[in-house]
ZABA-376113 format. One record per residue (C-alpha): x, z, y; residue in one letter. Coordinates in nm, 3 decimals. Each point is the difference from the previous one (the first is absolute). Layout:
REM ZABA-376113
<r x="X" z="Z" y="Y" aa="A"/>
...
//
This chain:
REM ZABA-376113
<r x="-5.053" z="-2.980" y="-2.331" aa="M"/>
<r x="0.235" z="-0.267" y="-0.141" aa="K"/>
<r x="0.158" z="-0.043" y="0.341" aa="V"/>
<r x="0.059" z="0.376" y="0.016" aa="F"/>
<r x="0.156" z="0.007" y="-0.347" aa="N"/>
<r x="0.231" z="-0.289" y="0.083" aa="L"/>
<r x="0.109" z="0.176" y="0.319" aa="S"/>
<r x="0.068" z="0.321" y="-0.191" aa="L"/>
<r x="0.207" z="-0.185" y="-0.263" aa="I"/>
<r x="0.198" z="-0.170" y="0.277" aa="F"/>
<r x="0.076" z="0.336" y="0.165" aa="V"/>
<r x="0.109" z="0.155" y="-0.331" aa="V"/>
<r x="0.231" z="-0.290" y="-0.089" aa="F"/>
<r x="0.138" z="-0.007" y="0.353" aa="S"/>
<r x="0.082" z="0.371" y="-0.020" aa="S"/>
<r x="0.168" z="-0.043" y="-0.339" aa="L"/>
<r x="0.198" z="-0.291" y="0.140" aa="Y"/>
<r x="0.129" z="0.210" y="0.286" aa="L"/>
<r x="0.064" z="0.316" y="-0.199" aa="L"/>
<r x="0.173" z="-0.162" y="-0.296" aa="C"/>
<r x="0.378" z="0.021" y="0.050" aa="P"/>
<r x="0.067" z="-0.308" y="-0.206" aa="F"/>
<r x="-0.205" z="-0.262" y="0.179" aa="V"/>
<r x="0.091" z="-0.365" y="0.031" aa="S"/>
<r x="0.364" z="-0.065" y="0.095" aa="K"/>
<r x="-0.114" z="-0.249" y="0.258" aa="S"/>
<r x="-0.195" z="0.265" y="0.188" aa="Q"/>
<r x="0.109" z="0.048" y="0.359" aa="D"/>
<r x="0.114" z="0.364" y="0.014" aa="I"/>
<r x="0.134" z="-0.011" y="0.355" aa="S"/>
<r x="-0.153" z="0.300" y="0.176" aa="G"/>
<r x="-0.274" z="0.042" y="-0.263" aa="N"/>
<r x="-0.068" z="0.375" y="0.011" aa="E"/>
<r x="-0.239" z="0.026" y="-0.301" aa="P"/>
<r x="0.249" z="-0.182" y="-0.224" aa="V"/>
<r x="0.286" z="0.220" y="0.121" aa="A"/>
<r x="-0.199" z="0.317" y="-0.067" aa="I"/>
<r x="-0.101" z="-0.130" y="-0.342" aa="A"/>
<r x="0.365" z="-0.061" y="-0.090" aa="Y"/>
<r x="0.088" z="0.346" y="0.132" aa="F"/>
<r x="-0.268" z="0.181" y="-0.202" aa="K"/>
<r x="0.101" z="-0.192" y="-0.312" aa="A"/>
<r x="0.359" z="0.118" y="0.046" aa="G"/>
<r x="0.129" z="-0.349" y="0.074" aa="N"/>
<r x="0.206" z="0.108" y="0.300" aa="Y"/>
<r x="0.232" z="-0.301" y="-0.013" aa="A"/>
<r x="-0.290" z="-0.236" y="0.075" aa="K"/>
<r x="-0.164" z="0.237" y="0.248" aa="A"/>
<r x="0.316" z="0.037" y="0.211" aa="L"/>
<r x="0.021" z="-0.348" y="0.157" aa="P"/>
<r x="-0.370" z="0.010" y="0.091" aa="I"/>
<r x="0.026" z="0.339" y="0.167" aa="F"/>
<r x="0.313" z="-0.123" y="0.177" aa="T"/>
<r x="-0.212" z="-0.270" y="0.165" aa="V"/>
<r x="-0.283" z="0.244" y="0.076" aa="L"/>
<r x="0.219" z="0.268" y="0.154" aa="I"/>
<r x="0.181" z="-0.247" y="0.221" aa="N"/>
<r x="-0.340" z="-0.099" y="0.136" aa="K"/>
<r x="-0.123" z="0.359" y="0.043" aa="L"/>
<r x="0.304" z="0.233" y="0.009" aa="P"/>
<r x="-0.209" z="0.299" y="0.113" aa="D"/>
<r x="-0.245" z="-0.015" y="-0.290" aa="N"/>
<r x="0.058" z="0.328" y="-0.187" aa="A"/>
<r x="-0.123" z="-0.124" y="-0.339" aa="M"/>
<r x="0.211" z="-0.317" y="0.018" aa="Y"/>
<r x="0.299" z="0.221" y="0.073" aa="N"/>
<r x="-0.088" z="0.215" y="-0.302" aa="Y"/>
<r x="-0.040" z="-0.293" y="-0.240" aa="Y"/>
<r x="0.310" z="-0.172" y="0.131" aa="Y"/>
<r x="0.217" z="0.311" y="-0.020" aa="G"/>
<r x="-0.111" z="0.081" y="-0.355" aa="V"/>
<r x="0.057" z="-0.360" y="-0.109" aa="C"/>
<r x="0.357" z="0.016" y="0.127" aa="L"/>
<r x="0.061" z="0.329" y="-0.182" aa="I"/>
<r x="-0.153" z="-0.132" y="-0.324" aa="K"/>
<r x="0.227" z="-0.305" y="0.023" aa="N"/>
<r x="0.303" z="0.233" y="0.040" aa="N"/>
<r x="0.053" z="-0.118" y="0.358" aa="R"/>
<r x="0.095" z="0.315" y="0.185" aa="F"/>
<r x="0.070" z="-0.158" y="0.338" aa="D"/>
<r x="-0.077" z="0.151" y="0.339" aa="T"/>
<r x="-0.311" z="-0.218" y="-0.002" aa="A"/>
<r x="-0.149" z="0.210" y="-0.281" aa="A"/>
<r x="0.060" z="0.326" y="0.185" aa="K"/>
<r x="-0.134" z="-0.144" y="0.325" aa="E"/>
<r x="-0.321" z="-0.124" y="-0.161" aa="A"/>
<r x="-0.070" z="0.323" y="-0.186" aa="L"/>
<r x="0.068" z="0.211" y="0.309" aa="L"/>
<r x="-0.245" z="-0.215" y="0.194" aa="N"/>
<r x="-0.257" z="0.070" y="-0.272" aa="A"/>
<r x="0.071" z="0.376" y="-0.007" aa="V"/>
<r x="-0.062" z="0.040" y="0.372" aa="V"/>
<r x="-0.338" z="-0.164" y="-0.033" aa="D"/>
<r x="-0.090" z="0.228" y="-0.293" aa="K"/>
<r x="-0.039" z="-0.270" y="-0.262" aa="T"/>
<r x="0.015" z="0.091" y="-0.373" aa="P"/>
<r x="0.182" z="0.326" y="-0.061" aa="Q"/>
<r x="0.233" z="-0.159" y="-0.251" aa="N"/>
<r x="0.188" z="-0.157" y="0.294" aa="C"/>
<r x="0.201" z="0.322" y="-0.008" aa="N"/>
<r x="0.074" z="-0.053" y="-0.369" aa="F"/>
<r x="0.133" z="-0.352" y="0.058" aa="Y"/>
<r x="0.204" z="0.120" y="0.297" aa="L"/>
<r x="0.148" z="0.250" y="-0.245" aa="G"/>
<r x="0.084" z="-0.296" y="-0.228" aa="N"/>
<r x="0.165" z="-0.179" y="0.292" aa="Y"/>
<r x="0.226" z="0.291" y="0.096" aa="F"/>
<r x="0.082" z="0.079" y="-0.363" aa="Q"/>
<r x="0.110" z="-0.360" y="-0.055" aa="A"/>
<r x="0.219" z="0.032" y="0.311" aa="R"/>
<r x="0.127" z="0.334" y="-0.140" aa="E"/>
<r x="-0.114" z="0.191" y="0.307" aa="D"/>
<r x="-0.103" z="0.295" y="-0.215" aa="W"/>
<r x="-0.120" z="0.235" y="0.274" aa="G"/>
<r x="-0.240" z="-0.252" y="0.152" aa="E"/>
<r x="-0.122" z="-0.107" y="-0.345" aa="A"/>
<r x="-0.084" z="0.356" y="-0.104" aa="I"/>
<r x="-0.173" z="0.061" y="0.333" aa="D"/>
<r x="-0.230" z="-0.301" y="-0.039" aa="F"/>
<r x="-0.073" z="0.073" y="-0.366" aa="Y"/>
<r x="-0.109" z="0.351" y="0.099" aa="K"/>
<r x="-0.222" z="-0.138" y="0.275" aa="R"/>
<r x="-0.209" z="-0.182" y="-0.257" aa="Y"/>
<r x="-0.320" z="0.197" y="-0.060" aa="K"/>
<r x="-0.177" z="-0.211" y="-0.262" aa="G"/>
<r x="-0.205" z="0.136" y="-0.291" aa="S"/>
<r x="0.157" z="0.100" y="-0.332" aa="K"/>
<r x="-0.121" z="-0.326" y="-0.151" aa="Q"/>
<r x="0.149" z="-0.206" y="0.284" aa="E"/>
<r x="0.331" z="0.188" y="-0.023" aa="R"/>
<r x="0.007" z="-0.069" y="-0.374" aa="K"/>
<r x="-0.072" z="-0.372" y="0.046" aa="E"/>
<r x="0.278" z="-0.032" y="0.257" aa="L"/>
<r x="0.238" z="0.215" y="-0.210" aa="E"/>
<r x="0.072" z="0.201" y="0.311" aa="L"/>
<r x="0.145" z="0.300" y="-0.183" aa="D"/>
<r x="0.241" z="-0.225" y="-0.190" aa="K"/>
<r x="0.133" z="-0.165" y="0.317" aa="Y"/>
<r x="0.022" z="0.335" y="0.181" aa="L"/>
<r x="0.194" z="0.152" y="-0.289" aa="D"/>
<r x="0.241" z="-0.296" y="-0.005" aa="L"/>
<r x="0.042" z="0.031" y="0.373" aa="C"/>
<r x="0.081" z="0.371" y="-0.025" aa="M"/>
<r x="0.271" z="-0.098" y="-0.252" aa="K"/>
<r x="0.119" z="-0.276" y="0.234" aa="R"/>
<r x="-0.079" z="-0.275" y="-0.248" aa="I"/>
<r x="-0.096" z="-0.344" y="0.130" aa="N"/>
<r x="-0.229" z="-0.179" y="-0.249" aa="P"/>
<r x="-0.046" z="-0.310" y="0.217" aa="F"/>
<r x="0.179" z="-0.331" y="-0.017" aa="K"/>
<r x="0.043" z="-0.111" y="0.359" aa="V"/>
<r x="-0.028" z="-0.374" y="0.052" aa="I"/>
<r x="0.147" z="-0.154" y="0.312" aa="K"/>
<r x="-0.283" z="-0.184" y="0.170" aa="S"/>
<r x="0.000" z="-0.326" y="0.187" aa="D"/>
<r x="-0.079" z="0.147" y="0.341" aa="E"/>
<r x="-0.101" z="-0.338" y="0.142" aa="K"/>
<r x="-0.283" z="-0.027" y="-0.252" aa="K"/>
<r x="-0.135" z="0.354" y="-0.015" aa="I"/>
<r x="0.106" z="0.187" y="0.309" aa="F"/>
<r x="-0.251" z="0.051" y="0.277" aa="I"/>
<r x="0.156" z="-0.066" y="0.337" aa="D"/>
<r x="-0.209" z="0.239" y="0.206" aa="T"/>
<r x="0.191" z="-0.088" y="0.314" aa="S"/>
<r x="-0.139" z="-0.355" y="0.000" aa="N"/>
<r x="-0.362" z="0.052" y="-0.100" aa="V"/>
<r x="-0.276" z="-0.010" y="0.258" aa="N"/>
<r x="0.017" z="0.366" y="0.098" aa="F"/>
<r x="-0.139" z="0.104" y="0.335" aa="Q"/>
<r x="0.270" z="0.123" y="0.234" aa="E"/>
<r x="-0.064" z="0.350" y="0.134" aa="P"/>
<r x="-0.101" z="0.011" y="0.363" aa="D"/>
<r x="-0.151" z="0.243" y="0.249" aa="E"/>
<r x="-0.355" z="-0.127" y="-0.057" aa="K"/>
<r x="-0.017" z="-0.018" y="-0.379" aa="N"/>
<r x="0.244" z="0.273" y="-0.094" aa="F"/>
<r x="0.126" z="0.233" y="0.276" aa="P"/>
<r x="0.376" z="0.044" y="-0.003" aa="I"/>
<r x="0.103" z="0.342" y="0.132" aa="P"/>
<r x="0.184" z="-0.036" y="0.330" aa="D"/>
<r x="0.272" z="0.235" y="-0.122" aa="S"/>
<r x="0.068" z="-0.229" y="-0.295" aa="L"/>
<r x="0.056" z="-0.310" y="0.214" aa="K"/>
<r x="0.328" z="0.138" y="0.134" aa="S"/>
<r x="0.068" z="0.260" y="-0.267" aa="E"/>
<r x="0.340" z="0.011" y="-0.168" aa="W"/>
<r x="-0.047" z="0.133" y="-0.353" aa="F"/>
<r x="0.176" z="-0.003" y="-0.336" aa="N"/>
<r x="-0.203" z="-0.158" y="-0.280" aa="F"/>
<r x="0.198" z="-0.083" y="-0.312" aa="Q"/>
<r x="-0.107" z="-0.321" y="-0.173" aa="I"/>
<r x="0.270" z="-0.010" y="-0.268" aa="N"/>
<r x="0.366" z="0.088" y="-0.051" aa="D"/>
<r x="0.109" z="-0.258" y="0.256" aa="Q"/>
<r x="-0.263" z="0.007" y="0.273" aa="L"/>
<r x="-0.136" z="0.274" y="0.224" aa="T"/>
<r x="-0.245" z="-0.116" y="0.268" aa="Y"/>
<r x="0.002" z="0.151" y="0.348" aa="H"/>
<r x="-0.272" z="-0.196" y="0.180" aa="S"/>
<r x="-0.350" z="-0.130" y="-0.068" aa="I"/>
<r x="0.141" z="-0.347" y="0.075" aa="T"/>
<r x="0.234" z="0.025" y="-0.302" aa="D"/>
<r x="-0.282" z="-0.061" y="-0.247" aa="F"/>
<r x="-0.013" z="-0.353" y="-0.137" aa="K"/>
<r x="-0.327" z="0.019" y="-0.191" aa="S"/>
<r x="-0.304" z="0.028" y="0.229" aa="P"/>
<r x="-0.176" z="0.187" y="-0.281" aa="A"/>
<r x="0.285" z="0.251" y="-0.015" aa="A"/>
<r x="-0.014" z="0.044" y="0.376" aa="K"/>
<r x="-0.370" z="0.089" y="-0.010" aa="V"/>
<r x="0.052" z="0.238" y="-0.292" aa="L"/>
<r x="0.286" z="0.173" y="0.182" aa="F"/>
<r x="-0.218" z="0.044" y="0.308" aa="I"/>
<r x="-0.272" z="0.152" y="-0.220" aa="K"/>
<r x="0.254" z="0.236" y="-0.153" aa="G"/>
<r x="0.132" z="0.090" y="0.344" aa="W"/>
<r x="-0.351" z="0.078" y="0.124" aa="I"/>
<r x="-0.062" z="0.213" y="-0.310" aa="A"/>
<r x="0.320" z="0.191" y="0.079" aa="T"/>
<r x="-0.109" z="0.069" y="0.359" aa="N"/>
<r x="-0.343" z="0.113" y="-0.117" aa="K"/>
<r x="0.165" z="0.235" y="-0.246" aa="N"/>
<r x="0.227" z="0.139" y="0.271" aa="D"/>
<r x="-0.308" z="0.087" y="0.207" aa="S"/>
<r x="-0.168" z="0.162" y="-0.300" aa="I"/>
<r x="0.313" z="0.207" y="-0.070" aa="V"/>
<r x="-0.010" z="0.136" y="0.356" aa="K"/>
<r x="-0.371" z="0.082" y="-0.028" aa="I"/>
<r x="0.053" z="0.167" y="-0.338" aa="T"/>
<r x="0.276" z="0.218" y="0.143" aa="D"/>
<r x="-0.235" z="0.111" y="0.278" aa="L"/>
<r x="-0.270" z="0.080" y="-0.257" aa="L"/>
<r x="0.246" z="0.209" y="-0.202" aa="R"/>
<r x="0.103" z="0.190" y="0.310" aa="K"/>
<r x="-0.366" z="0.064" y="0.088" aa="A"/>
<r x="-0.058" z="0.120" y="-0.358" aa="H"/>
<r x="0.287" z="0.250" y="0.029" aa="E"/>
<r x="-0.131" z="0.138" y="0.328" aa="E"/>
<r x="-0.370" z="0.020" y="-0.099" aa="T"/>
<r x="-0.144" z="0.305" y="-0.177" aa="H"/>
<r x="-0.360" z="-0.117" y="-0.021" aa="N"/>
<r x="-0.072" z="-0.076" y="-0.368" aa="V"/>
<r x="-0.244" z="-0.283" y="0.070" aa="T"/>
<r x="0.235" z="-0.166" y="0.247" aa="A"/>
<r x="0.294" z="0.033" y="-0.240" aa="R"/>
<r x="-0.195" z="-0.164" y="-0.284" aa="L"/>
<r x="-0.102" z="-0.284" y="0.229" aa="S"/>
<r x="0.362" z="-0.049" y="0.110" aa="L"/>
<r x="0.121" z="0.001" y="-0.360" aa="V"/>
<r x="-0.241" z="-0.283" y="-0.082" aa="Q"/>
<r x="0.114" z="-0.199" y="0.302" aa="R"/>
<r x="0.366" z="0.054" y="-0.097" aa="I"/>
<r x="-0.067" z="-0.119" y="-0.354" aa="V"/>
<r x="-0.186" z="-0.307" y="0.130" aa="D"/>
<r x="0.286" z="-0.080" y="0.239" aa="S"/>
<r x="0.260" z="0.036" y="-0.272" aa="E"/>
<r x="-0.197" z="-0.230" y="-0.229" aa="Q"/>
<r x="-0.034" z="-0.258" y="0.277" aa="L"/>
<r x="0.373" z="0.025" y="0.068" aa="S"/>
<r x="0.075" z="-0.048" y="-0.370" aa="Y"/>
<r x="-0.220" z="-0.309" y="-0.015" aa="N"/>
<r x="0.160" z="-0.149" y="0.311" aa="L"/>
<r x="0.350" z="0.052" y="-0.136" aa="L"/>
<r x="-0.095" z="-0.163" y="-0.330" aa="N"/>
<r x="-0.155" z="-0.290" y="0.189" aa="E"/>
<r x="0.311" z="-0.035" y="0.214" aa="R"/>
<r x="0.235" z="-0.005" y="-0.299" aa="E"/>
<r x="-0.207" z="-0.272" y="-0.167" aa="K"/>
<r x="0.011" z="-0.208" y="0.317" aa="Y"/>
<r x="0.376" z="0.047" y="0.035" aa="F"/>
<r x="0.061" z="-0.084" y="-0.367" aa="E"/>
<r x="-0.192" z="-0.324" y="0.047" aa="Q"/>
<r x="0.203" z="-0.075" y="0.313" aa="V"/>
<r x="0.324" z="0.037" y="-0.194" aa="R"/>
<r x="-0.132" z="-0.220" y="-0.280" aa="A"/>
<r x="-0.108" z="-0.278" y="0.237" aa="K"/>
<r x="0.318" z="0.005" y="0.207" aa="E"/>
<r x="0.218" z="0.020" y="-0.313" aa="S"/>
<r x="-0.189" z="-0.299" y="-0.133" aa="G"/>
<r x="0.068" z="-0.193" y="0.319" aa="Y"/>
<r x="0.374" z="0.067" y="-0.020" aa="W"/>
<r x="0.016" z="-0.076" y="-0.373" aa="E"/>
<r x="-0.137" z="-0.345" y="0.078" aa="K"/>
<r x="0.222" z="-0.043" y="0.306" aa="S"/>
<r x="0.316" z="0.062" y="-0.200" aa="G"/>
<r x="0.311" z="0.217" y="0.022" aa="A"/>
<r x="0.153" z="-0.184" y="0.296" aa="D"/>
<r x="-0.310" z="0.038" y="0.218" aa="A"/>
<r x="-0.023" z="0.368" y="-0.091" aa="T"/>
<r x="0.365" z="0.058" y="0.086" aa="L"/>
<r x="-0.032" z="-0.180" y="0.334" aa="N"/>
<r x="-0.303" z="0.210" y="0.097" aa="F"/>
<r x="0.180" z="0.318" y="-0.109" aa="A"/>
<r x="0.286" z="-0.095" y="0.234" aa="R"/>
<r x="-0.248" z="-0.065" y="0.282" aa="E"/>
<r x="-0.149" z="0.346" y="-0.051" aa="I"/>
<r x="0.349" z="0.155" y="-0.008" aa="A"/>
<r x="0.086" z="-0.167" y="0.334" aa="D"/>
<r x="-0.318" z="0.137" y="0.156" aa="R"/>
<r x="0.079" z="0.344" y="-0.139" aa="E"/>
<r x="0.341" z="-0.001" y="0.169" aa="K"/>
<r x="-0.153" z="-0.097" y="0.335" aa="I"/>
<r x="-0.270" z="0.264" y="-0.035" aa="K"/>
<r x="0.244" z="0.273" y="-0.095" aa="Y"/>
<r x="0.227" z="-0.083" y="0.295" aa="N"/>
<r x="-0.297" z="0.025" y="0.234" aa="Q"/>
<r x="-0.097" z="0.335" y="-0.143" aa="I"/>
<r x="0.355" z="0.129" y="0.022" aa="L"/>
<r x="0.000" z="-0.080" y="0.369" aa="H"/>
<r x="-0.349" z="0.138" y="0.067" aa="E"/>
<r x="0.040" z="0.325" y="-0.194" aa="T"/>
<r x="0.356" z="0.091" y="0.094" aa="K"/>
<r x="-0.119" z="0.271" y="0.237" aa="K"/>
<r x="-0.242" z="0.137" y="-0.260" aa="T"/>
<r x="0.278" z="0.011" y="-0.257" aa="E"/>
<r x="0.228" z="0.203" y="0.228" aa="I"/>
<r x="-0.274" z="0.256" y="0.071" aa="V"/>
<r x="-0.104" z="0.030" y="-0.366" aa="A"/>
<r x="0.361" z="0.034" y="-0.116" aa="S"/>
<r x="0.066" z="0.271" y="0.260" aa="K"/>
<r x="-0.305" z="0.201" y="-0.108" aa="V"/>
<r x="0.094" z="-0.038" y="-0.367" aa="S"/>
<r x="0.361" z="0.101" y="0.063" aa="T"/>
<r x="-0.097" z="0.309" y="0.200" aa="E"/>
<r x="-0.249" z="0.116" y="-0.264" aa="K"/>
<r x="0.239" z="-0.041" y="-0.291" aa="V"/>
<r x="0.285" z="0.157" y="0.201" aa="A"/>
<r x="-0.219" z="0.307" y="0.065" aa="T"/>
<r x="-0.104" z="0.022" y="-0.363" aa="D"/>
<r x="0.360" z="-0.016" y="-0.122" aa="T"/>
<r x="0.169" z="0.218" y="0.265" aa="T"/>
<r x="0.087" z="0.274" y="-0.247" aa="E"/>
<r x="0.158" z="-0.245" y="-0.243" aa="I"/>
<r x="0.197" z="-0.181" y="0.270" aa="E"/>
<r x="0.144" z="0.321" y="0.148" aa="T"/>
<r x="0.165" z="0.101" y="-0.328" aa="K"/>
<r x="0.376" z="-0.026" y="-0.025" aa="D"/>
<r x="0.119" z="-0.345" y="-0.087" aa="D"/>
<r x="0.194" z="0.150" y="-0.286" aa="E"/>
<r x="-0.325" z="0.094" y="-0.173" aa="E"/>
<r x="-0.130" z="-0.357" y="0.012" aa="K"/>
<r x="0.092" z="-0.246" y="-0.274" aa="P"/>
<r x="0.226" z="-0.268" y="0.134" aa="K"/>
<r x="-0.156" z="-0.345" y="0.042" aa="A"/>
<r x="0.093" z="-0.247" y="-0.270" aa="S"/>
<r x="-0.045" z="-0.368" y="-0.063" aa="N"/>
<r x="-0.293" z="0.095" y="-0.221" aa="Q"/>
<r x="-0.204" z="0.130" y="0.296" aa="D"/>
<r x="-0.298" z="-0.236" y="0.033" aa="I"/>
<r x="-0.191" z="-0.035" y="0.325" aa="I"/>
<r x="-0.349" z="-0.144" y="-0.024" aa="V"/>
<r x="-0.238" z="-0.100" y="0.280" aa="Y"/>
<r x="-0.377" z="0.021" y="-0.037" aa="K"/>
<r x="-0.281" z="-0.075" y="0.244" aa="V"/>
<r x="-0.209" z="0.311" y="0.058" aa="Q"/>
<r x="-0.362" z="-0.073" y="0.085" aa="I"/>
<r x="-0.148" z="0.349" y="-0.015" aa="G"/>
<r x="0.065" z="0.371" y="-0.037" aa="S"/>
<r x="-0.278" z="0.256" y="-0.049" aa="F"/>
<r x="0.019" z="0.380" y="-0.034" aa="P"/>
<r x="-0.154" z="0.115" y="-0.331" aa="N"/>
<r x="-0.107" z="-0.356" y="-0.075" aa="G"/>
<r x="-0.287" z="-0.007" y="0.252" aa="K"/>
<r x="-0.024" z="-0.370" y="0.079" aa="L"/>
<r x="-0.173" z="-0.130" y="0.310" aa="T"/>
<r x="-0.284" z="-0.252" y="-0.018" aa="A"/>
<r x="0.208" z="-0.260" y="0.186" aa="D"/>
<r x="0.287" z="0.037" y="-0.246" aa="F"/>
<r x="-0.233" z="-0.036" y="-0.298" aa="K"/>
<r x="-0.130" z="-0.323" y="0.147" aa="T"/>
<r x="0.352" z="-0.128" y="0.063" aa="M"/>
<r x="0.111" z="0.109" y="-0.348" aa="Y"/>
<r x="-0.288" z="-0.188" y="-0.163" aa="A"/>
<r x="0.101" z="-0.314" y="0.189" aa="K"/>
<r x="0.376" z="0.021" y="-0.060" aa="L"/>
<r x="-0.025" z="0.099" y="-0.366" aa="S"/>
<r x="-0.163" z="-0.337" y="-0.079" aa="K"/>
<r x="0.336" z="-0.167" y="0.054" aa="F"/>
<r x="0.257" z="0.281" y="0.012" aa="R"/>
<r x="0.125" z="0.267" y="-0.237" aa="K"/>
<r x="-0.030" z="0.330" y="0.187" aa="I"/>
<r x="0.198" z="0.298" y="-0.127" aa="E"/>
<r x="-0.107" z="0.360" y="0.055" aa="K"/>
<r x="0.209" z="0.316" y="-0.022" aa="C"/>
<r x="-0.026" z="0.361" y="0.116" aa="T"/>
<r x="0.284" z="0.156" y="0.201" aa="D"/>
<r x="0.115" z="0.362" y="0.006" aa="N"/>
<r x="-0.254" z="0.082" y="0.270" aa="W"/>
<r x="-0.297" z="-0.128" y="-0.206" aa="K"/>
<r x="-0.038" z="-0.313" y="0.212" aa="N"/>
<r x="-0.119" z="-0.308" y="-0.186" aa="E"/>
<r x="0.228" z="-0.287" y="0.101" aa="I"/>
<r x="-0.105" z="-0.363" y="-0.044" aa="F"/>
<r x="0.269" z="-0.269" y="-0.001" aa="T"/>
<r x="0.035" z="-0.371" y="-0.074" aa="V"/>
<r x="0.311" z="-0.180" y="-0.123" aa="G"/>
<r x="0.347" z="0.111" y="-0.102" aa="K"/>
<r x="0.306" z="-0.165" y="0.154" aa="F"/>
<r x="0.373" z="0.059" y="0.017" aa="T"/>
<r x="0.025" z="-0.224" y="0.307" aa="D"/>
<r x="-0.132" z="0.127" y="0.333" aa="Y"/>
<r x="-0.087" z="-0.347" y="0.132" aa="N"/>
<r x="-0.212" z="-0.084" y="-0.306" aa="D"/>
<r x="-0.187" z="0.328" y="0.036" aa="A"/>
<r x="-0.050" z="-0.064" y="0.370" aa="S"/>
<r x="-0.157" z="-0.339" y="-0.071" aa="L"/>
<r x="-0.249" z="0.160" y="-0.238" aa="L"/>
<r x="-0.079" z="0.269" y="0.254" aa="K"/>
<r x="-0.081" z="-0.262" y="0.263" aa="N"/>
<r x="-0.220" z="-0.187" y="-0.247" aa="Q"/>
<r x="-0.189" z="0.319" y="-0.088" aa="L"/>
<r x="-0.063" z="0.066" y="0.368" aa="I"/>
<r x="-0.157" z="-0.345" y="0.017" aa="L"/>
<r x="-0.216" z="0.086" y="-0.302" aa="E"/>
<r x="-0.144" z="0.308" y="0.169" aa="G"/>
<r x="0.251" z="0.280" y="-0.061" aa="A"/>
<r x="0.058" z="0.049" y="0.372" aa="K"/>
<r x="0.205" z="0.318" y="-0.035" aa="G"/>
<r x="0.230" z="-0.128" y="-0.275" aa="A"/>
<r x="0.365" z="0.099" y="0.031" aa="F"/>
<r x="0.315" z="0.007" y="-0.212" aa="L"/>
<r x="0.099" z="0.301" y="-0.206" aa="A"/>
<r x="0.338" z="0.032" y="-0.169" aa="S"/>
<r x="0.102" z="0.176" y="-0.320" aa="Y"/>
<r x="0.336" z="0.076" y="-0.159" aa="K"/>
<r x="-0.003" z="0.057" y="-0.374" aa="N"/>
<r x="-0.374" z="0.063" y="0.024" aa="G"/>
<r x="0.025" z="0.256" y="0.284" aa="E"/>
<r x="-0.137" z="-0.070" y="0.350" aa="R"/>
<r x="0.271" z="-0.032" y="0.266" aa="I"/>
<r x="-0.013" z="-0.081" y="0.373" aa="P"/>
<r x="-0.015" z="-0.370" y="0.073" aa="L"/>
<r x="0.295" z="0.027" y="0.240" aa="S"/>
<r x="0.212" z="0.145" y="-0.281" aa="Q"/>
<r x="-0.102" z="-0.280" y="-0.234" aa="A"/>
<r x="0.081" z="-0.268" y="0.255" aa="L"/>
<r x="0.355" z="0.133" y="0.036" aa="K"/>
<r x="0.055" z="-0.089" y="-0.363" aa="K"/>
<r x="-0.167" z="-0.340" y="0.034" aa="Q"/>
<r x="0.256" z="-0.281" y="-0.056" aa="P"/>
<r x="0.114" z="-0.140" y="0.334" aa="G"/>
<r x="-0.061" z="0.326" y="0.192" aa="N"/>
//
């Protein structure tokens, strides 16, 4: 019995020793998880931070380490990319819900009000938890565009996690299948204001590469689901049997929910990718970033020249069809006496846009919906309705024909196979041949 009591006392004192945040100064805290958690729970984030820095560098994929580390950075007013990266890693793995709250803190401190509000609203904690975190106060300040945080510039060498150098397993065919289409795919994935990646080989962080592949796979799965859902909707419209219609409705709802989940999953992956790659370039420095941006720009020029050569015939055909259609539509206007037309002035503005779709009465095809979902991730797509009730979808707005042509060729690469140039003068559609006559140098 005495032996048992002594053992019990030893266990109790050992637990107190580990849980107490103010243990002996000589204690070795390097990588000591219980001590780090004890500091964290006691609100001593300054002492918890260096320990979690050691832990997360050892196990960068541990969701809880990412959570603790990210919160510690926020609590120490260190709103570096490292904080965002860690918290996003935690969010994807569904760690404590208040990850969203601290991501709201991060974006509010960076004065990115839209993102901050979005993450604050994602937090679904209880009333008591919301009160403890003062969520409503921060959300109200954010709505008023008030930044209550004092941002401290961190020593990146001491606290930043270099995810490009940790022991992360490189993706390969056996452990993580890479889609064949992605190996040679030319895409546009914006990392930051300076860098837009075009190839899977552009990624510097192996972790970011894997996450991008996961996001890409989620996108392809969603594209398939969108096609299936469109078929289900069509079947629903054509079926009069009540039982069959109810069954189809349920399948449509299930498909839409699955699509929603996949898109959310994809956006989380892509946000993490941007965080990891931004972190890499922050550590590499401005000169390295600029040199890589120049390298990308050189590749873009080569690619665009290749496309110009390969699609020249397509461009001529598309332009001819466009010109004939617009000429037919505007025959009555063009046959009026010249005296009735306002004379051209220096204020006449000709704009080129890349048209990627036109649909009578807005009835989009399944293939276009799939392409739209893919392009809209990276591109701003404008929609308008013409005088004949056709819904027109365009990308870009240029005053220079060559710039517009480059975008058109890029969009063809991205899947908009029938893309062609459309021209407008003072907001009104005009034949491309007419616009080109006014192009400088013609």
